[in-house]
C-alpha positions in Angstrom: 1.6 22.8 2.4 2.1 23.8 6.0 1.0 21.1 9.0 -1.9 22.0 10.8 -1.9 22.1 14.6 -3.6 23.1 17.9 -6.8 23.0 16.0 -9.7 23.3 17.6 -12.1 20.8 16.7 -14.5 23.8 15.0 -12.2 24.8 13.2 -11.1 20.9 12.4 -15.0 20.9 11.2 -14.2 23.6 9.0 -11.6 23.1 7.6 -12.6 19.6 6.1 -16.1 20.1 5.8 -17.6 18.4 7.8 -20.5 18.2 10.8 -18.4 16.4 13.3 -14.9 16.2 13.1 -14.7 13.5 15.4 -17.3 11.1 13.5 -15.2 11.7 11.2 -12.1 10.7 12.4 -13.7 6.6 14.1 -15.2 6.6 10.3 -11.5 7.4 8.8 -10.0 5.5 11.4 -12.8 2.4 11.3 -12.1 2.7 7.0 -8.4 1.5 7.7 -6.9 5.2 6.6 -4.6 4.9 10.4 -2.1 7.3 9.4 -4.7 9.9 8.0 -6.0 9.5 11.6 -3.2 9.6 13.5 -2.8 13.6 11.9 -6.3 14.0 11.9 -5.6 14.1 15.8 -2.5 15.1 15.8 -3.7 18.1 14.9 -6.2 18.8 17.3 -5.3 21.1 20.1 -5.0 19.8 24.1 -8.9 20.7 24.7 -10.3 18.6 21.4 -8.2 15.7 21.8 -9.9 15.7 25.7 -12.9 16.3 23.7 -12.7 13.4 21.3 -11.8 11.3 24.0 -14.7 11.7 25.6 -16.4 11.3 22.3 -14.9 8.4 21.3 -15.9 6.1 25.2 -19.4 7.9 24.9 -20.1 7.6 21.6 -18.1 4.6 20.0 -18.8 1.4 20.4 -16.4 -0.4 23.4 -14.6 -3.1 20.8 -13.5 -0.4 19.0 -11.8 2.0 22.1 -9.1 0.0 22.9 -7.9 0.2 19.5 -8.7 4.1 18.7 -7.4 4.9 21.9 -3.7 2.9 21.2 -3.5 4.8 17.8 -4.2 8.0 19.7 -0.8 8.1 22.2 
């Protein structure tokens, strides 16, 4: 299977059959699937990555921000 890259959030939602890819990514991280989270993050295009960061800072509890942001670098 070819690697996915430069996908929008909408494309990712459709592909993974979820309503919100950002929520799915956070849940994946919190469930301990760090490598899957990294893959999901790296599949996003530049704008979607920025949108994920905005989502993270506005919708996720602050205690997880630092951990998740470290994994995105």
